[in-house]
C-alpha positions in Angstrom: -17.3 -26.6 3.4 -14.9 -23.8 3.3 -12.8 -23.2 0.5 -9.7 -21.0 -0.8 -12.1 -18.9 -3.6 -14.6 -18.0 -0.1 -11.6 -16.8 1.9 -10.5 -14.5 -1.3 -14.1 -13.3 -1.5 -14.3 -13.0 2.6 -10.9 -11.3 2.0 -11.9 -8.4 -0.7 -15.2 -8.0 1.1 -13.5 -6.7 3.7 -10.4 -4.9 1.8 -13.4 -2.8 0.1 -14.4 -0.6 3.4 -10.6 0.7 3.4 -10.7 1.2 -0.2 -13.6 3.7 0.4 -12.0 5.6 2.8 -8.9 5.9 1.1 -10.9 7.1 -1.8 -13.7 9.0 0.1 -10.4 11.6 1.2 -10.7 12.6 -2.7 -14.0 12.7 -3.0 -14.6 14.7 -0.2 -11.7 17.7 -0.9 -8.8 18.7 -3.2 -6.8 16.1 -1.0 -3.3 15.9 -3.6 -3.0 19.8 -3.6 -3.8 21.0 -0.1 -1.5 20.9 3.1 -3.6 19.5 5.9 -2.1 21.5 9.0 -3.2 24.0 7.1 -6.8 23.5 5.8 -7.7 21.2 8.9 -7.7 22.2 12.5 -9.1 20.4 15.7 -11.2 18.0 15.6 -11.0 17.5 11.6 -7.7 17.0 11.8 -7.9 14.5 14.7 -10.0 12.8 12.7 -8.0 13.2 9.5 -4.7 11.4 11.6 -7.1 8.7 12.5 -7.8 8.0 9.1 -5.1 8.3 8.0 -2.5 6.6 10.3 -4.7 3.2 9.8 -5.3 3.6 6.6 -3.3 6.4 4.3 -0.1 4.6 2.3 -1.6 1.0 3.5 -4.1 0.5 1.4 -2.7 0.5 -2.1 -0.2 -1.9 -0.6 -2.7 -3.9 0.6 -4.9 -4.3 -2.7 -1.5 -4.9 -4.1 0.0 -8.1 -1.9 -4.5 -9.0 -2.8 -3.8 -8.6 -6.3 -0.9 -11.2 -6.6 -2.2 -13.2 -4.3 -4.9 -14.3 -6.7 -2.9 -14.0 -9.5 -0.8 -16.8 -7.7 -4.3 -18.9 -6.9 -5.9 -18.6 -10.7 -2.5 -19.6 -12.5 -3.7 -22.7 -13.8 -6.0 -20.3 -16.1 -3.1 -19.6 -18.0 -1.6 -15.9 -18.2 -3.3 -15.6 -21.5 -6.6 -16.2 -19.9 -5.7 -13.7 -16.7 -4.1 -11.4 -19.4 -7.5 -10.9 -20.8 -9.0 -10.5 -17.5 -6.4 -8.1 -16.5 -6.7 -5.8 -20.0 -10.5 -5.5 -18.8 -10.3 -4.4 -15.4 -7.8 -2.0 -17.0 -10.3 -0.9 -19.6 -13.2 -0.5 -16.9 -10.6 1.3 -15.0 -9.6 4.1 -17.4 -13.7 4.7 -18.1 -14.4 5.2 -14.5 -11.7 7.2 -14.1 -12.8 9.8 -16.8 -16.5 9.6 -16.2 -16.7 9.1 -12.6 -13.5 9.4 -10.7 -10.3 10.3 -11.3 -8.5 8.8 -8.7 -9.4 5.6 -9.5 -6.3 2.9 -8.7 -7.7 -0.3 -11.1 -5.8 0.9 -14.1 -2.6 1.1 -12.1 -3.0 -1.7 -10.8 -3.8 -3.4 -13.8 -0.7 -2.4 -15.3 1.2 -3.9 -12.4 -0.7 -6.9 -13.0 0.0 -7.5 -16.2 3.6 -7.2 -15.3 3.1 -9.6 -12.6 1.9 -12.4 -15.1 5.8 -12.8 -15.9 6.4 -14.1 -12.6 3.3 -16.3 -12.6 5.0 -19.7 -13.1 7.9 -19.3 -11.8 9.5 -20.4 -8.0 8.3 -18.7 -5.2 11.6 -16.8 -4.6 11.7 -15.1 -7.9 8.6 -12.8 -7.5 10.0 -12.7 -3.7 13.9 -11.4 -4.7 12.2 -9.2 -7.2 9.6 -7.6 -5.0 12.8 -6.9 -2.0 15.1 -5.6 -4.9 12.3 -3.1 -5.8 11.8 -2.1 -2.5 15.6 -1.5 -1.7 16.4 0.0 -4.8 13.3 2.6 -4.0 14.3 3.4 -0.7 18.2 3.7 -1.2 17.2 6.0 -4.2 14.0 8.1 -4.1 13.2 8.1 -0.8 16.4 8.0 2.2 18.1 10.4 0.0 15.2 12.8 0.6 15.1 12.0 3.9 18.3 13.1 4.8 18.3 16.2 2.8 15.0 17.2 4.2 15.7 16.3 8.1 14.7 19.3 9.9 12.7 20.7 6.8 9.1 22.3 7.8 5.7 20.6 6.5 5.5 18.7 3.2 3.6 21.7 1.5 4.4 25.0 3.9 0.9 26.4 1.7 -2.2 24.6 -0.1 -1.6 24.6 -3.7 -4.4 27.8 -3.3 -5.1 27.9 -7.5 -5.5 23.4 -7.8 -7.9 23.8 -5.0 -10.1 26.6 -6.1 -9.7 24.6 -9.7 -10.8 21.2 -8.4 -13.3 22.9 -5.7 -15.2 25.3 -8.7 -15.3 22.1 -10.9 -16.6 19.0 -9.0 -19.0 21.3 -6.9 -21.0 22.1 -10.0 -23.2 20.7 -11.9 -21.3 21.1 -15.3 -20.5 17.2 -16.2 -18.4 17.9 -19.0 -16.8 20.3 -17.0 -16.1 17.5 -14.0 -15.2 14.8 -17.1 -12.3 17.5 -18.4 -11.1 17.6 -15.1 -10.3 13.7 -14.7 -9.5 13.5 -17.4 -6.7 16.3 -17.0 -5.8 14.7 -14.0 -5.9 11.2 -14.9 -3.4 11.6 -17.7 -1.6 14.9 -16.2 1.8 12.2 -15.3 1.3 9.0 -16.7 5.7 8.5 -17.0 5.6 9.7 -13.5 3.1 7.4 -12.7 4.3 4.3 -14.4 7.7 5.2 -12.3 5.8 5.5 -9.3 3.8 2.1 -9.9 6.8 0.0 -10.4 8.3 0.6 -7.0 5.2 1.2 -4.9 2.6 -1.2 -5.9 4.6 -3.9 -8.0 7.3 -5.2 -5.4 3.5 -5.9 -3.2 2.2 -7.6 -5.9 5.3 -9.9 -6.5 5.5 -10.3 -2.7 1.9 -11.5 -2.0 2.2 -13.6 -5.0 5.3 -15.0 -3.2 3.4 -15.4 -0.2 1.1 -17.6 -2.5 3.2 -19.6 -3.2 5.1 -20.5 -0.5 1.4 -21.8 1.1 1.5 -18.6 3.6 -2.2 -19.5 4.7 -1.6 -22.7 5.5 1.3 -21.9 7.6 -0.6 -18.9 9.6 -3.6 -21.5 10.1 -1.2 -24.3 11.1 0.1 -22.0 13.8 -2.1 -19.5 15.1 1.0 -17.9 17.3 2.5 -17.7 14.7 0.3 -15.4 13.0 -1.1 -12.9 16.3 2.9 -12.5 16.9 3.8 -11.5 12.8 0.5 -9.4 12.9 1.3 -7.4 16.3 4.9 -6.9 14.6 4.0 -5.8 11.5 1.1 -4.0 12.5 2.7 -2.2 15.5 6.0 -1.4 13.5 3.3 0.4 10.7 1.5 2.1 13.2 4.9 3.4 14.7 6.5 4.7 11.8 3.2 6.1 10.4 3.0 8.1 14.2 6.3 9.5 13.2 4.4 11.7 10.8 2.1 13.3 13.3 4.1 13.8 15.8 6.8 15.6 13.4 4.1 17.7 12.4 3.8 16.2 9.1 7.3 17.2 8.2 8.7 15.8 4.5 11.0 13.6 6.0 8.7 12.1 8.3 5.9 11.8 5.7 8.6 10.1 3.2 9.2 7.4 5.9 5.7 7.2 7.2 4.6 6.8 3.9 6.9 4.2 2.0 8.1 2.2 4.4 5.4 2.0 7.4 2.0 2.3 5.2 3.4 -0.8 3.1 4.7 -2.4 6.9 1.4 -2.2 8.1 -0.3 -3.3 5.1 1.4 -6.6 5.0 0.5 -7.1 8.5 -3.6 -6.3 7.2 -2.7 -8.7 4.9 -1.5 -11.9 7.7 -4.6 -10.5 9.4 -6.9 -11.2 6.4 -5.3 -14.4 5.9 -5.4 -15.9 9.5 -9.2 -14.5 9.9 -10.2 -16.4 6.6 -8.4 -19.7 7.4 -10.1 -20.0 11.0 -13.5 -18.1 11.1 -16.3 -20.1 10.9 -17.7 -20.7 7.2 -21.2 -19.1 8.3 -19.2 -15.9 9.0 -17.5 -16.1 5.5 -20.8 -17.1 3.5 -22.0 -13.2 5.2 -19.4 -11.8 2.6 -19.1 -13.8 -0.1 -22.1 -12.0 -1.9 -20.4 -9.0 -1.5 -16.6 -10.7 -2.2 -17.8 -12.3 -5.3 -19.1 -9.0 -6.9 -16.8 -6.6 -5.5 -15.5 -5.2 -9.1 -19.3 -4.4 -9.6 -20.3 -3.0 -6.5 -16.8 -0.6 -5.9 -18.0 0.8 -9.6 -21.5 0.7 -8.8 -20.7 2.9 -5.4 -18.1 5.2 -7.5 -21.0 6.1 -9.1 -23.0 6.7 -6.0 -20.7 8.8 -3.9 -20.0 11.0 -7.2 -24.0 11.6 -6.9 -23.3 12.7 -3.3 -20.2 14.6 -3.2 -20.2 16.1 -6.8 -21.9 19.1 -8.3 -24.2 17.0 -10.3 -26.0 15.8 -6.7 -25.7 17.2 -3.2 -22.6 19.1 -3.6 -21.1 17.3 -0.3 -17.8 18.1 -2.4 -15.6 20.4 0.7 -18.0 20.6 2.9 -18.3 18.2 4.4 -15.9 16.8 7.6 -13.8 14.0 8.3 -16.2 11.8 10.6 -19.3 12.7 8.0 -17.2 11.3 5.3 -16.8 8.4 7.5 -20.0 7.6 8.1 -21.0 8.0 4.4 -18.5 5.3 3.4 -19.6 3.0 6.3 -22.9 3.2 5.0 -22.2 2.8 1.4 -20.7 -0.6 2.6 -23.3 -1.7 4.5 -25.2 -0.5 1.2 -22.9 -2.5 -0.8 -23.1 -5.6 1.3 -26.9 -5.9 1.1 -26.7 -5.6 -2.4 -24.7 -8.1 -2.9 -27.2 -10.8 -1.2 -30.1 -9.5 -3.5 -27.9 -9.7 -6.4 -27.3 -13.5 -5.4 -31.1 -14.0 -4.4 -31.8 -12.5 -8.1 -29.3 -14.6 -9.5 -26.6 -12.0 -10.8 -23.2 -12.2 -10.8 -22.1 -8.8 -12.1 -19.1 -7.5 -13.7 -17.4 -10.7 -12.4 -19.7 -13.5 -14.8 -16.8 -12.3 -17.7 -14.3 -13.8 -15.0 -16.1 -17.1 -15.3 -14.1 -18.3 -11.9 -14.4 -15.7 -9.9 -18.4 -15.1 -10.4 -20.8 -16.5 -7.9 -22.7 -20.0 -9.0 -26.3 -19.2 -8.4 -27.3 -20.9 -5.3 -23.6 -21.4 -3.7 -22.9 -18.2 -2.1 
């Protein structure tokens, strides 16, 4: 019989792929410092647009929505227990940011989850209203003024930050692992107050929104009304993609980028979330079981995948950093994802639960998945 835990595993397993694509942009080039319209051209620019339209600024809100949904599902475990799990994930993510991947999203996600625990026992409308207020304030105070002020301005970065590009390229293409660690620490700790402020308005609202949707039983509603589910997905995903296209049509203007990243991406993420909930509710149990081994060990597979990727992209391995196309990156991430699915099955066959065994209810039971 298909359970809610099985559905969550399915959602987590599917979401790992866009997460890999999101991280892949940082693995392959100094993504945070370049102007893609200067750095890329032709087929490479087209490939970037294709990946960015469907994943850029949408993956993190999607992960936040899923996290809020899961927190509410396991609320009976208590705030203390869930707090311990969240702190463990924060520590694991922080270590990974230092020793593996500086742009890891786990530390920030864990920090917002700790705040989200405050709303765990509240009625559904409390996290819902809080999420709407946070997002509305962010749009009114941080986004709309900049959009209005910079309408018609040139591209977001007229020129790449050449010094940053050169520094990151030289470090990550080198075989000096200690230099890589040093650069990771520099990036990870570069602007902690700014990072916390960003998390407060771009991640926390969606975590609270996912929690609120879980409290109102959104999955059961979608499963009972297929037309509503499809209509919601088309409306949200279509609207989000339309807003994302503004960034492409305006050739990356500052205003277009702000609108796409801060509104288009989250709306698209909400559409993805609705679709994943609907599919997990109606898909046959056997199909869910295909992804259960990966979903039940998604944290383990995510960390293992990142370790593999530094050997593919950085100088301590095959030095693909700055030397592969967007399409090649997508193919590499697809291969890593397929490998993760396969390793998940091997873990299940061997009766190994991975890091998730620390989280009792989140780990697979031998023979069940």
